[in-house]
DSSP file (Angstrom, degrees, kcal/mol; ACC not computed):
  #  RESIDUE AA STRUCTURE BP1 BP2  ACC     N-H-->O    O-->H-N    N-H-->O    O-->H-N    TCO  KAPPA ALPHA  PHI   PSI    X-CA   Y-CA   Z-CA
    1    1 A M              0   0    0      0, 0.0     2,-0.1     0, 0.0   108,-0.0   0.000 360.0 360.0 360.0 132.2 -148.5 -112.3   72.1
    2    2 A E        -     0   0    0      1,-0.1     0, 0.0   107,-0.0     0, 0.0  -0.439 360.0-119.0 -71.6 143.5 -145.3 -110.6   71.0
    3    3 A R        -     0   0    0     -2,-0.1     2,-0.2   106,-0.1    -1,-0.1  -0.714  22.6-138.7 -87.1 116.0 -145.5 -109.1   67.6
    4    4 A P        -     0   0    0      0, 0.0     2,-1.0     0, 0.0     3,-0.1  -0.521  12.4-130.4 -76.6 138.8 -143.0 -110.6   65.1
    5    5 A E    >   -     0   0    0     -2,-0.2     3,-1.6     1,-0.2    -2,-0.0  -0.748  15.9-165.8 -87.7 108.5 -141.3 -108.1   62.8
    6    6 A T  G >  S+     0   0    0     -2,-1.0     3,-1.4     1,-0.3    -1,-0.2   0.796  87.3  64.8 -66.7 -24.9 -141.7 -109.7   59.3
    7    7 A D  G 3  S+     0   0    0      1,-0.3    -1,-0.3    -3,-0.1    -2,-0.1   0.727  98.1  56.3 -67.6 -15.5 -139.1 -107.2   58.0
    8    8 A S  G <  S+     0   0    0     -3,-1.6    -1,-0.3     2,-0.1     2,-0.2   0.241  73.6 136.5 -98.4  14.7 -136.6 -109.0   60.3
    9    9 A V    <   -     0   0    0     -3,-1.4     2,-0.6    78,-0.1    81,-0.1  -0.465  36.8-165.6 -64.4 126.1 -137.3 -112.4   58.8
   10   10 A D     >  -     0   0    0     -2,-0.2     4,-2.3     1,-0.1    81,-0.2  -0.924   7.4-166.4-118.5 101.0 -133.8 -114.1   58.3
   11   11 A E  H  > S+     0   0    0     -2,-0.6     4,-2.4     1,-0.2     5,-0.2   0.848  88.3  53.5 -61.2 -35.1 -134.1 -117.0   56.0
   12   12 A D  H  > S+     0   0    0      2,-0.2     4,-1.7     1,-0.2    -1,-0.2   0.931 110.6  47.8 -65.1 -43.5 -130.7 -118.4   56.9
   13   13 A A  H  > S+     0   0    0      1,-0.2     4,-2.5     2,-0.2    -2,-0.2   0.876 110.3  53.2 -64.2 -36.9 -131.6 -118.3   60.7
   14   14 A N  H  X S+     0   0    0     -4,-2.3     4,-2.3     1,-0.2    -2,-0.2   0.921 107.8  48.4 -64.7 -43.3 -134.9 -120.0   59.9
   15   15 A W  H  X S+     0   0    0     -4,-2.4     4,-2.4     1,-0.2    -1,-0.2   0.873 112.9  50.7 -62.6 -35.3 -133.1 -122.9   58.0
   16   16 A E  H  X S+     0   0    0     -4,-1.7     4,-2.5     2,-0.2     5,-0.2   0.916 109.7  48.7 -72.7 -43.4 -130.7 -123.2   61.1
   17   17 A A  H  X S+     0   0    0     -4,-2.5     4,-1.9     1,-0.2    -2,-0.2   0.904 113.0  49.3 -62.6 -39.9 -133.6 -123.3   63.5
   18   18 A L  H  X S+     0   0    0     -4,-2.3     4,-2.1     1,-0.2    -2,-0.2   0.927 112.8  44.5 -60.9 -50.2 -135.3 -125.9   61.4
   19   19 A A  H  X S+     0   0    0     -4,-2.4     4,-2.3     1,-0.2    -2,-0.2   0.877 112.1  52.9 -68.2 -37.5 -132.2 -128.1   61.1
   20   20 A N  H  X S+     0   0    0     -4,-2.5     4,-2.6     2,-0.2     5,-0.2   0.865 109.2  50.7 -63.4 -37.2 -131.4 -127.8   64.9
   21   21 A F  H  X S+     0   0    0     -4,-1.9     4,-2.0    -5,-0.2    -2,-0.2   0.932 111.7  46.2 -68.1 -44.2 -134.9 -128.8   65.8
   22   22 A V  H  X>S+     0   0    0     -4,-2.1     5,-2.0     2,-0.2     4,-1.0   0.913 115.6  45.8 -61.2 -45.7 -134.8 -131.9   63.5
   23   23 A E  H ><5S+     0   0    0     -4,-2.3     3,-0.7     1,-0.2    -2,-0.2   0.940 114.2  47.0 -68.9 -44.6 -131.4 -132.9   64.8
   24   24 A Y  H 3<5S+     0   0    0     -4,-2.6    -1,-0.2     1,-0.2    -2,-0.2   0.856 112.8  51.4 -62.7 -36.0 -132.2 -132.4   68.5
   25   25 A S  H 3<5S-     0   0    0     -4,-2.0    -1,-0.2    -5,-0.2    -2,-0.2   0.638 108.2-125.7 -76.2 -16.7 -135.5 -134.3   68.1
   26   26 A G  T <<5 +     0   0    0     -4,-1.0     2,-0.4    -3,-0.7    -3,-0.2   0.795  50.0 164.3  73.5  28.4 -133.7 -137.2   66.4
   27   27 A I      < -     0   0    0     -5,-2.0    -1,-0.2    -6,-0.2     2,-0.2  -0.669  31.7-131.2 -84.1 131.0 -136.0 -137.0   63.4
   28   28 A N        -     0   0    0     -2,-0.4     8,-0.4     8,-0.2     2,-0.4  -0.555  10.7-142.7 -83.6 141.4 -134.8 -139.0   60.4
   29   29 A R        -     0   0    0     -2,-0.2     6,-0.2     6,-0.1    29,-0.1  -0.875  15.7-135.7-102.5 141.3 -134.6 -137.6   56.9
   30   30 A D    >   -     0   0    0      4,-3.2     3,-2.3    -2,-0.4     4,-0.1  -0.169  38.3 -85.4 -82.8-177.6 -135.4 -139.7   53.9
   31   31 A R  T 3  S+     0   0    0      1,-0.3    -1,-0.1     2,-0.1    -2,-0.0   0.751 129.2  57.6 -59.6 -25.3 -133.4 -139.9   50.7
   32   32 A G  T 3  S-     0   0    0      2,-0.1    -1,-0.3    28,-0.0    27,-0.2   0.270 119.6-109.2 -85.3   9.3 -135.4 -136.9   49.4
   33   33 A D  S <  S+     0   0    0     -3,-2.3    26,-2.8     1,-0.2     2,-0.3   0.835  78.5 130.2  61.3  37.3 -134.2 -134.8   52.4
   34   34 A R  E     -A   58   0A   0     24,-0.2    -4,-3.2    -4,-0.1     2,-0.3  -0.854  42.7-156.1-118.2 155.7 -137.7 -134.8   53.9
   35   35 A C  E     -A   57   0A   0     22,-3.6    22,-2.3    -2,-0.3     2,-0.3  -0.961   7.0-174.4-126.7 147.1 -139.0 -135.6   57.3
   36   36 A R  E     +A   56   0A   0     -8,-0.4     2,-0.3    -2,-0.3    20,-0.2  -0.984  19.8 148.6-141.2 135.9 -142.4 -136.9   58.5
   37   37 A F  E     -A   55   0A   0     18,-1.6    18,-3.0    -2,-0.3     2,-0.2  -0.992  45.6-102.4-162.5 152.2 -143.3 -137.3   62.1
   38   38 A E  E     +A   54   0A   0     -2,-0.3    79,-1.7    16,-0.2     2,-0.3  -0.555  47.5 163.6 -79.2 146.9 -146.2 -137.1   64.6
   39   39 A A  E     -AB  53 116A   0     14,-2.4    14,-2.0    77,-0.3     2,-0.5  -0.995  42.1-111.5-158.0 154.5 -146.3 -134.0   66.8
   40   40 A D  E     -AB  52 115A   0     75,-3.2    75,-2.7    -2,-0.3     2,-0.5  -0.836  37.5-157.4 -90.1 131.6 -148.6 -132.0   69.1
   41   41 A I  E     -AB  51 114A   0     10,-3.4    10,-2.2    -2,-0.5     2,-0.5  -0.917  13.2-169.8-112.7 131.4 -149.4 -128.7   67.4
   42   42 A S  E     -AB  50 113A   0     71,-2.2    71,-2.2    -2,-0.5     2,-0.6  -0.977   7.0-173.0-117.7 116.2 -150.5 -125.5   69.3
   43   43 A F  E     -AB  49 112A   0      6,-3.3     6,-2.4    -2,-0.5     2,-0.5  -0.945   4.0-172.2-114.7 122.2 -151.7 -122.8   66.9
   44   44 A R  E     + B   0 111A   0     67,-2.6    67,-2.1    -2,-0.6     2,-0.2  -0.965  33.9 100.7-119.7 121.0 -152.4 -119.5   68.7
   45   45 A S  S    S-     0   0    0     -2,-0.5    65,-0.1     2,-0.3    63,-0.1  -0.675  98.2 -41.1-157.2-144.0 -154.1 -116.5   66.9
   46   46 A D  S    S+     0   0    0     61,-0.9     2,-0.5    -2,-0.2    62,-0.1   0.745 139.8  46.5 -68.3 -21.4 -157.7 -115.2   66.9
   47   47 A R  S    S-     0   0    0     60,-0.2     2,-0.5    32,-0.1    -2,-0.3  -0.983  82.4-150.6-122.5 129.9 -158.5 -118.9   66.8
   48   48 A D        +     0   0    0     -2,-0.5     2,-0.4    -4,-0.2    -4,-0.2  -0.855  17.6 178.4-103.4 131.0 -156.7 -121.3   69.1
   49   49 A V  E     -A   43   0A   0     -6,-2.4    -6,-3.3    -2,-0.5     2,-0.5  -0.996  13.3-174.3-131.3 134.8 -156.2 -124.9   68.0
   50   50 A D  E     +A   42   0A   0     -2,-0.4     2,-0.3    -8,-0.2    -8,-0.2  -0.986  25.3 149.4-126.4 123.0 -154.5 -127.8   69.7
   51   51 A E  E     -A   41   0A   0    -10,-2.2   -10,-3.4    -2,-0.5     2,-0.5  -0.994  42.8-130.4-149.6 149.1 -154.1 -131.0   67.7
   52   52 A R  E     +A   40   0A   0     -2,-0.3     2,-0.3   -12,-0.2   -12,-0.2  -0.934  49.6 136.4-101.2 129.4 -151.9 -134.0   67.2
   53   53 A T  E     -A   39   0A   0    -14,-2.0   -14,-2.4    -2,-0.5     2,-0.3  -0.900  55.9 -73.8-156.6-177.8 -151.1 -134.6   63.6
   54   54 A R  E     -A   38   0A   0     -2,-0.3    16,-2.6   -16,-0.2     2,-0.4  -0.717  41.0-155.1 -90.1 136.1 -148.4 -135.6   61.1
   55   55 A V  E     -AC  37  69A   0    -18,-3.0   -18,-1.6    -2,-0.3     2,-0.5  -0.895   2.9-159.3-106.3 142.4 -145.8 -132.8   60.3
   56   56 A H  E     -AC  36  68A   0     12,-3.1    12,-2.3    -2,-0.4     2,-0.4  -0.984  10.3-179.1-125.5 128.9 -143.9 -132.8   57.0
   57   57 A I  E     -AC  35  67A   0    -22,-2.3   -22,-3.6    -2,-0.5     2,-0.4  -0.987   5.5-166.8-128.1 137.8 -140.6 -130.8   56.7
   58   58 A S  E     -A   34   0A   0      8,-1.8   -24,-0.2    -2,-0.4   -25,-0.1  -0.982  17.2-168.8-126.9 136.7 -138.6 -130.6   53.6
   59   59 A F        +     0   0    0    -26,-2.8     2,-0.2    -2,-0.4   -25,-0.1   0.153  53.5 120.4-105.7  16.2 -135.0 -129.4   53.3
   60   60 A R    >   -     0   0    0    -27,-0.2     3,-1.1     1,-0.1    -2,-0.1  -0.582  65.5-135.8 -77.9 144.2 -135.2 -129.2   49.5
   61   61 A D  T 3  S+     0   0    0     -2,-0.2    -1,-0.1     1,-0.2    -3,-0.0   0.733  99.7  62.2 -70.0 -22.0 -134.6 -125.8   47.9
   62   62 A D  T 3  S+     0   0    0      4,-0.0     2,-0.4     2,-0.0    -1,-0.2   0.411  77.1 107.2 -90.9   7.4 -137.5 -126.2   45.5
   63   63 A E    <   -     0   0    0     -3,-1.1    -5,-0.0     1,-0.2     0, 0.0  -0.687  52.8-161.6 -83.8 131.7 -140.2 -126.4   48.3
   64   64 A I  S    S+     0   0    0     -2,-0.4    22,-0.2     1,-0.3    -1,-0.2   0.866  90.0  24.6 -78.1 -38.5 -142.3 -123.4   48.5
   65   65 A S        -     0   0    0     20,-0.1    -1,-0.3     1,-0.1    20,-0.2  -0.892  69.5-174.6-127.6  96.6 -143.6 -124.2   52.1
   66   66 A P  S    S+     0   0    0      0, 0.0    -8,-1.8     0, 0.0     2,-0.5   0.698  72.6  53.6 -72.3 -13.9 -141.0 -126.5   53.7
   67   67 A V  E     +CD  57  84A   0     17,-1.4    17,-2.6   -10,-0.2     2,-0.3  -0.975  67.5 153.5-122.7 126.3 -143.2 -127.0   56.8
   68   68 A R  E     -CD  56  83A   0    -12,-2.3   -12,-3.1    -2,-0.5     2,-0.3  -0.987  29.4-137.0-147.5 154.6 -146.7 -128.2   56.6
   69   69 A F  E     -C   55   0A   0     13,-2.3     2,-0.4    -2,-0.3   -14,-0.2  -0.817  24.5-115.5-108.0 150.4 -149.3 -130.1   58.7
   70   70 A T        -     0   0    0    -16,-2.6   -16,-0.1    -2,-0.3     5,-0.1  -0.727  46.0-104.7 -77.9 132.5 -151.7 -132.9   57.7
   71   71 A E        +     0   0    0     -2,-0.4     2,-0.3   -18,-0.1     5,-0.2  -0.276  53.6 159.2 -57.6 139.3 -155.2 -131.5   58.2
   72   72 A K  B >   -G   75   0B   0      3,-1.4     3,-2.5     1,-0.2   -19,-0.0  -0.845  54.5 -40.8-164.0 127.1 -157.0 -132.9   61.3
   73   73 A G  T 3  S-     0   0    0      1,-0.3    -1,-0.2    -2,-0.3   -22,-0.1  -0.230 129.7  -7.4  57.0-133.3 -159.9 -131.6   63.3
   74   74 A D  T 3  S+     0   0    0      1,-0.2     2,-2.1   -24,-0.2    -1,-0.3   0.503 112.8  97.2 -74.2  -5.0 -159.7 -127.8   63.7
   75   75 A L  B <   +G   72   0B   0     -3,-2.5    -3,-1.4   -25,-0.1    -1,-0.2  -0.533  58.8 137.9 -83.1  73.4 -156.2 -127.9   62.1
   76   76 A N    >>  -     0   0    0     -2,-2.1     4,-2.5    -5,-0.2     3,-2.1  -0.969  63.2-130.9-129.4 132.6 -157.8 -127.0   58.8
   77   77 A P  T 34 S+     0   0    0      0, 0.0     5,-0.1     0, 0.0    -1,-0.1   0.618 105.5  69.4 -63.5 -11.5 -156.5 -124.5   56.2
   78   78 A V  T 34 S+     0   0    0      1,-0.1     3,-0.1     3,-0.1    -3,-0.1   0.836 117.6  19.3 -71.6 -27.5 -159.9 -122.9   56.0
   79   79 A H  T <4 S+     0   0    0     -3,-2.1     2,-0.3     1,-0.2    -1,-0.1   0.711 132.4  14.8-113.7 -31.6 -159.4 -121.6   59.6
   80   80 A V  S  < S-     0   0    0     -4,-2.5     2,-0.3    -6,-0.1    -1,-0.2  -0.867  85.5 -87.1-139.3 171.5 -155.7 -121.6   60.3
   81   81 A H        +     0   0    0     -2,-0.3     3,-0.1     1,-0.1    -3,-0.1  -0.633  32.4 176.3 -82.1 141.1 -152.4 -121.9   58.4
   82   82 A T        +     0   0    0     -2,-0.3   -13,-2.3     1,-0.1     2,-0.4   0.360  66.6  56.0-121.9  -4.8 -151.1 -125.4   57.8
   83   83 A E  E     -D   68   0A   0    -15,-0.2     2,-0.4    -6,-0.1   -15,-0.2  -0.966  65.3-162.3-129.9 149.7 -148.1 -124.4   55.7
   84   84 A F  E     -D   67   0A   0    -17,-2.6   -17,-1.4    -2,-0.4     2,-0.3  -0.993   6.7-148.6-139.8 137.4 -145.2 -122.1   56.5
   85   85 A R    >>  -     0   0    0     -2,-0.4     4,-0.8   -20,-0.2     3,-0.6  -0.789  16.2-139.9-105.5 145.6 -142.6 -120.3   54.4
   86   86 A L  T 34 S+     0   0    0     -2,-0.3   -72,-0.2   -22,-0.2     5,-0.2   0.685 103.1  58.0 -73.5 -18.8 -139.1 -119.5   55.5
   87   87 A T  T 34 S+     0   0    0      1,-0.1    -1,-0.2     3,-0.1   -78,-0.1   0.645 115.1  30.7 -85.3 -17.5 -139.5 -116.2   53.8
   88   88 A S  T <4 S+     0   0    0     -3,-0.6    15,-0.4   -77,-0.0     2,-0.3   0.351 112.2  57.7-128.1   3.1 -142.5 -114.9   55.6
   89   89 A S  S  < S-     0   0    0     -4,-0.8     2,-0.5    13,-0.1    13,-0.2  -0.873  74.0-120.6-129.1 163.8 -142.4 -116.4   59.1
   90   90 A I  E     -E  101   0A   0     11,-2.9    11,-2.5    -2,-0.3     2,-0.4  -0.945  26.6-159.8-105.7 121.1 -139.9 -116.4   62.0
   91   91 A F  E     +E  100   0A   0     -2,-0.5     2,-0.4     9,-0.2     9,-0.2  -0.865  13.0 177.4-103.0 133.3 -138.7 -119.9   62.9
   92   92 A R  E     -E   99   0A   0      7,-2.9     7,-3.2    -2,-0.4     2,-0.6  -0.989  22.9-149.8-133.8 141.6 -137.2 -120.5   66.4
   93   93 A F  E     +E   98   0A   0     -2,-0.4     2,-0.4     5,-0.2     5,-0.2  -0.952  37.1 152.3-108.0 110.0 -136.0 -123.6   68.1
   94   94 A E  E >   -E   97   0A   0      3,-2.0     3,-2.3    -2,-0.6    -2,-0.1  -0.998  57.5  -3.9-146.2 142.0 -136.5 -123.3   71.8
   95   95 A D  T 3  S-     0   0    0     -2,-0.4    -1,-0.1     1,-0.3     3,-0.1   0.837 126.5 -54.4  45.3  43.3 -137.1 -125.7   74.7
   96   96 A G  T 3  S+     0   0    0      1,-0.2     2,-0.3    19,-0.0    -1,-0.3   0.546 119.1  98.1  78.8   6.4 -137.2 -128.7   72.5
   97   97 A E  E <  S-E   94   0A   0     -3,-2.3    -3,-2.0    18,-0.1     2,-0.5  -0.877  71.3-123.2-127.2 158.0 -139.9 -127.3   70.2
   98   98 A L  E     -EF  93 114A   0     16,-2.0    16,-2.6    -2,-0.3     2,-0.4  -0.892  29.2-164.5 -97.9 128.6 -140.1 -125.6   66.9
   99   99 A Q  E     -EF  92 113A   0     -7,-3.2    -7,-2.9    -2,-0.5     2,-0.4  -0.962   5.6-166.5-118.1 134.8 -141.9 -122.2   67.1
  100  100 A I  E     -EF  91 112A   0     12,-2.3    12,-2.8    -2,-0.4     2,-0.4  -0.987   9.1-175.9-122.2 122.1 -143.2 -120.3   64.1
  101  101 A L  E     +EF  90 111A   0    -11,-2.5   -11,-2.9    -2,-0.4     2,-0.3  -0.909  18.9 119.4-122.2 143.8 -144.3 -116.7   64.4
  102  102 A G  E     - F   0 110A   0      8,-2.0     8,-2.9    -2,-0.4     2,-0.4  -0.986  46.1-110.7-176.1-173.1 -145.9 -114.4   62.0
  103  103 A T  E     + F   0 109A   0    -15,-0.4     6,-0.2    -2,-0.3     3,-0.0  -0.998  30.6 170.2-138.5 135.7 -148.7 -112.1   60.8
  104  104 A S  E  >  - F   0 108A   0      4,-1.7     4,-2.3    -2,-0.4    -2,-0.0  -0.967  44.0-119.5-140.8 159.0 -151.2 -112.7   58.0
  105  105 A P  T  4 S+     0   0    0      0, 0.0    -1,-0.1     0, 0.0     4,-0.1   0.808 111.2  58.7 -63.6 -28.1 -154.4 -111.1   56.7
  106  106 A K  T  4 S+     0   0    0      1,-0.1    -3,-0.0     2,-0.1     0, 0.0   0.935 129.3   2.8 -71.7 -46.9 -156.2 -114.5   57.3
  107  107 A V  T  4 S-     0   0    0      1,-0.4   -61,-0.9   -61,-0.0   -60,-0.2   0.430  89.8-136.3-125.0   1.3 -155.5 -114.9   61.0
  108  108 A G  E  < S+ F   0 104A   0     -4,-2.3    -4,-1.7   -63,-0.1    -1,-0.4  -0.514  72.4   4.3  77.2-149.1 -153.6 -111.8   62.2
  109  109 A Q  E    S- F   0 103A   0     -6,-0.2     2,-0.3    -2,-0.2    -6,-0.3  -0.445  78.0-177.6 -66.6 140.1 -150.7 -112.6   64.5
  110  110 A Y  E     - F   0 102A   0     -8,-2.9    -8,-2.0    -2,-0.1     2,-0.4  -0.994  21.8-167.6-142.4 151.0 -149.9 -116.2   65.1
  111  111 A K  E     -BF  44 101A   0    -67,-2.1   -67,-2.6    -2,-0.3     2,-0.4  -0.984  10.9-166.7-137.1 127.0 -147.6 -118.4   67.0
  112  112 A V  E     -BF  43 100A   0    -12,-2.8   -12,-2.3    -2,-0.4     2,-0.4  -0.909   2.3-162.9-116.1 136.2 -147.3 -122.1   66.3
  113  113 A R  E     -BF  42  99A   0    -71,-2.2   -71,-2.2    -2,-0.4     2,-0.5  -0.984   3.0-166.2-118.9 129.9 -145.5 -124.6   68.6
  114  114 A I  E     +BF  41  98A   0    -16,-2.6   -16,-2.0    -2,-0.4   -73,-0.2  -0.962   8.2 177.8-118.0 117.5 -144.5 -128.0   67.3
  115  115 A T  E     -B   40   0A   0    -75,-2.7   -75,-3.2    -2,-0.5   -18,-0.1  -0.947  25.0-133.7-125.1 113.1 -143.5 -130.7   69.8
  116  116 A P  E      B   39   0A   0      0, 0.0   -77,-0.3     0, 0.0    -2,-0.0  -0.218 360.0 360.0 -58.5 148.6 -142.6 -134.1   68.5
  117  117 A I              0   0    0    -79,-1.7   -78,-0.2     0, 0.0   -65,-0.0   0.374 360.0 360.0-114.3 360.0 -144.2 -137.1   70.3
């Protein structure tokens, strides 16, 4: 797995990747500038998890973690991350999916792929 450089986190680029992903996927925003949709999640780190669950994205400035997953099966915050911040992860929009890369003391290096269904 390629090692993301957390020093190179670009919050503006992360917002752009998130917005491009939502627009490309045809995901609707509600009046509160939030999105909810079902997706296949692939979480890769020391622990690998593949799960289908609901994803919540918020474009509000007051959100601490604008991307989060509903807990399901092994997609549990005890074992993996289920919330992601634009200031500590790298967000990419590639091949129709949102990718989130980072490193944390909890799971080490991680890569998440979100593919809407």
